[in-house]
N, C-alpha and C positions, 0 to 999 in steps of 0.2 A: 363149774366154770366151763366156758366154751374152749374149744381147741384153739391154740394160737393161730394155726393156718387159716381157720375159718374167719378170723378177724384181721387177717393181713399181717400177722407176725411170723417170724421164724422162731420155732420152738428152741432151736439150738442157740439162737442169739438171745432169747429171753433169759436163758440161764446166766448170762453175763451180769444180770442185775445182782444176783447173789455175789458174784465175783467182785463187782464194783463196790457194793456196800459193806461186805464183810470186813475189810481192813480197818474200817472206822469203829468197829465194835470191839472194845478192849477196856481193861481197867483204867486206862489213862484217857480214854476218849468217851464214846457213847456206850451206855450200859446195854441198851437194846433198842430195837426199832421194828416198825411194821411198814411194809411197802405194799401199795395197791395200784394196779394199772387196769384201766377199763377202756374199751373201744366199742363204738357203735352200740352203746347201752349194755354191754356185757363185760363182766370181769374176766380178764385173761391172766392176771397174775395177782396173787395175794400171798405174802411171805412174812415170816417173823424172824427176828435176829436177837440173840443174846437174852438178857434178863429184864424182867419187869422190876425186879429188885435184886441188886447184887448180893446184899448181905445174906439173904436167905436162899439165893440161887433160884428164885422163882422165875420160871421161863416166861418170856414174852409170849402172848397169845394174840390171835387175830382179833379178839374182842377186848383187849386191854384198853383201859380208859386213860386218856391223856388230857393234860391242861393244854388247851390249844392257843391260849393267849391271843395274839392279834389275828388269828384265823377266826376269831369272834367277829371281827369288823365286817367282813362281807355278809354275814348273817344279819347283823344290825342294819346294814345298808339295804338289804332286801326287805326287812321289816318296814323300814321307813318308806321305801318305794311302794309298798303295798298301800300305804296311806296317801302317797302321791297319786297313785292310780285312782283312788277314791275321791280325789279332788280336794283334799284337805289343805294342800299347799302346792306352790310352784317352786321350782328350784331357785328362781331369782328372788323369792320372797325374803325380806329381812327376818333373821332369827328373832329379832325383838318383837315381831308380831305375835309370837307365842311365848317368849321368855323376855319380858320387858327389860330386865337388867342389862341386856345386850346393848340397849340404846344409850347407856350411861358409861360405857367403857372408855378408858383412856388408853393411849398407845405409847409404848416406849419410843423415845426419840433420841436417846444417847445418854452417855455418862454411866457412872457406877456408884454404888453405895449411896451416900447422902447427896450425891450430885446427879442422880438420875433425873433426866428431863422427860416430861410427858407432853403429849399433844392430843388434841381431840381426834375423833374418828374422821377420816376424810370421806368415807363412804360406809354404809351399813354392812355388817357381816351378813352374808346371805346363806341360805340353807345349802346351796351348791358348794360353797366354800367349806362347810363342815365336812361334806363328803370327800373333798379333794385335798384336804390339809393345806388350804390357802387362806384360812380365816384369821390368822394372827394368834390363835391359841398355840400352845406348845406342849411339851412333855417334861417331866422332872428329870429324866435321865439324859436328855440331850444337853449340850454344853455350848450353846451359841452365845450366851451372854447372861446378864443379871436377872432376866425374867425367869429363866430356867432355875437359877439359884433360889429365887423366891419360891418357886414351886417346891423345891427340896426343903427350904427353911420352914415353910408353912405346912409341910407334910400333906400336900394336896391329895396325894394318892393313898392316904391311909384309908382303911376300910370304912365306908359310910354309904348311906343311900344316895342314889343318883341326884336327887334334888339338892342334897347337901354338898356333894362333890362339885356339881356345876356351880352352885352358889358360892362356894369357897374360891373356886378358880376365877369367878367373875369379880372377886374383890381385888384381884391383881390386874395390872395392865396387860394388854395384848403385847406380843413380842414384836409385831410389825403391823403396818397398815394392811387391812384385808385386801387380798388379791395381788399383793406385790411380791410375795415369796411363797415357796413350797416348804413347809416344815412339818414333819411328823408330829402328830398332836392328839389331844384328847377330844378332837372334834366328834368322833364317833360315840363317845360317852354322852356328849350333848345330844346327838341324834337319838340315842336310847332314851334320854329324858324327854326329848320331843315326842317320841312315840307314846310315852306315858301321858304327857300333857294332852295330846290330841285324842288318844284312845280312851283315856280315863282308866286304863288298866295298868297294873305293875308290869314292868318290862318282861319279867319271867313268865307271867301269865299270858301276855300277848304272844310271846314266842311259842309257848307250848300250844296254845289254841290255834294259832294261824300258820305256824311253820312246822314245828316238831311233830305234832300229832298227824297232820295231813301227809307229811313226808315219811312217816314211819321211822323217825329218828328217836329210837327208844332209849338210847344211852347218852343223850345230849342234854345239858342243862347247866345250871350254875353250881350244882353240888352233886356228889355221888351218893345215892341212897345207901343206907346201911347194908343192905343185902348184896350190894355190888362192890363194896370196898375191897374185896379180895382181888378185883380186877384193876384197881387204881394204881397206876405206875408211880414209882418213886422218882423224885426229882434230884438230879445231880448237877454239879457245875461249880462255878467260881463263887457266885453270890446270886441272890434272887432279885429279879427286876421288881418284885413286889415291895421291896424295902423302899420307903419314900425317899431315902437319901442316896439310893444307887444312882451312879452316873455311868456314862459309857466308859470313862477313864478307869474307874475301879472295877467295873463289870469285866471289861476286856483285860485290864491290867492284871487282875488277880488270876485270870485264866492263863495269860501268857507266862505268869510266874509258876505255873504248874498246879494251881489249886483246882482240884476236881473232887469235891466233897459231897456227901449226902446233904441236900438242902431241905428236903421235905418228904416225909413218907405219907402214906394214906391216913394213918391215925392222927398225925399232927397237922394235917392240912385244914385250912379254913373251909375248903371245898368238900370236906368229908361229912358235912352236916348243913342244914339250911342256914342261910345267912342273908344279909340285906345289901351286900355290895354287888349289885347287878351290873357290873361294868360292860358297857357296849363295845369297849375297845379291847378288852382282854380277859373277860370273866368266865368263859365257858369251858366245860370239859366235853370230850366227845371221843368217838372211836373212828378208826379208818373207814369202817363200813357205813356208819352214820354220815360221816362227812362226804363220802362218795354219793350218797343219796341226795344230799344238798347240791353237790356239784353237777350231778346228772340232771337234776331239775333245771339248772341254768343252761346246761348244754342242750337240753330238750326245749329251749326257748320258754322256760317258765312252768313246765308241767312234768309231773311224774306219776305214773300209775293211775292216770285219770284225774289226778288232783292238780288243778291249775293254781299256782301261787302268784305268778306275774304274767302279764301279756308279753307276746313276742317282741313287740317294739320297745317295751320297757327294758327288757333284758338287753336288747341291742343298744339302747341308750346308756346302760350301765357299763357296757364293755368297750366303749370307745374312749379315746383320750379327751379329757375336759380341761387340761392344763395348758396354758399358752407356752409356745416354744421358748419364749424368753425365760421361763422358770424351770426349764429342763436342761440337763438331766436332773431329776430330783435326787436328793441324797439324804441318808440318815447318818447323823454324825458327819464325818468327812468322807463317807464312802458313797460315791455316785453310782447311779444305775443307768449307764449309757444304753441307748436304743429303746428305752422304756418310756411310755407315757403313763398317765394315771387317770382312771375312769372314776366311776362312783363307788369308791371303796376298794379298788383293786388296781394293781399295775397292769398295763396293757403293752404288749410287745409291738413296737413300731418298726424296728430295724434289727433283723436277726444278726446281721454282721456286726453291728456296733455292740449288741448284747453279748456276742461271742459265746453263744450256747445254742444247741439245737432247739428248734421250735418253729412256729409259723407266725407270720404277721397277723396280729389280732388275738393271739393266745393271751390268756389273762389268769391272774391268781394272786396269791399273797403267801405270807409265812407267819410263824409265831416265834415268840422270844425263846422258847425251849426247843428249837430245832424241829418244828413242824413246818410243812410246806405243801402247797398244792398248786396245780395248774389245770386249766381247761383249754383245750385246743379245738375250736370249732372246725378248723380246716381238716384235721385228722380225726375228728369226732372222738377225741381221747381225753381221759381224765387221769391224772397221776397224783397220788397222795403219799407223803412220807411223814411218819409219826415217830418221834423220839422225845426224850425228856432230859435235855442238857442245855444249860445256859453258860455262856452267851450264845445266841443264835448267830450263825454265819462264820464262826471261827473254824468249825470242822465241816468240810464241804461234802458231807455224805449225801445230802439231798440233791446237790448238783450232779454227783456221780450217778445217783439213781436216775435223774432226768436224762443224762447222756445215754445211759444204758437202755432206757426205755425207747428213745428215738432210734437208736441204731438197730433195734430189733424189728422196726417196721420194714416190710418188704413189698407191701401192696397198699 
């Protein structure tokens, strides 16, 4: 690692990262974590906290493997934008051009139970709306109305191939007319299936060939190979978001009631062996170092170590806001994100003051359901990554403490 001073950090102030994160590592909170901070293409901080597995007191290591959940989404979006660059689609294209069932969708118009009213599509669902969570699709765990309950009742997110996942979801109505609301959704799973349809490859093969191998992401994929299971972190928390009937109410409610249990170890994880649930929204495992390589590629305008993944202007297109002001601030559940816009798969900081956290206008990133988090700051040429395995995400503010400590250490 480079010296902090050579990259514009105070070594004394960088130590505060450990001070900031350590209080959240305990038997009643997060079992363990990895923090990584890089600037100007060089890692300046890489640290580990606590345990990879509490029961055996296996220490967390820098190469521990994590379920990154929704940090899968930016990778999916980059894969789709590779096909965009090749001329296979435009953002304004109707999704039905590639998945015809999208043309037959109905839209929720009101009512509950047997009194639900449906209406025709007022406009086609576009590919851009899949990226920006404005398509009318939703998620099983959000609780805005009866469509989300239908997702739970029909176990839409039970493990299945992407074609079946998308097909099952399209048997249900959209939750709202496309483009009229922002709602966190399975749109990126549809994008993953779109990659399969256009490329003719399975989604995992496409990612391995066009992203992971060129970027040297050797520990990223949809499962952990047998020889690496000893590095696979154990999941803790209230309940798993993977359960098709999980809702925000029981996810957070159980946690607020003090439930912090072992949810899944390496041996009993679906991701400990090959499987066919290649979710583009939440399916990948990775390490802090691997994910840094992905982030550094984006910070480098689409290139890493001589391997170009995207063009500079495509990366710039991805990291600007695409959501109308009337639909902002976006929220997940009833928790808004003031000061943030949303680009092609990631939040984009528009107002530092409203966001009330250190950063730069234009910094972008996302998080995962198990308290993983990353950001990319083009102004400061910085990448920050926080990895842990505790659900629900957002209840324990360890990643925010890490971010604050990272920014206060900048002196140049």
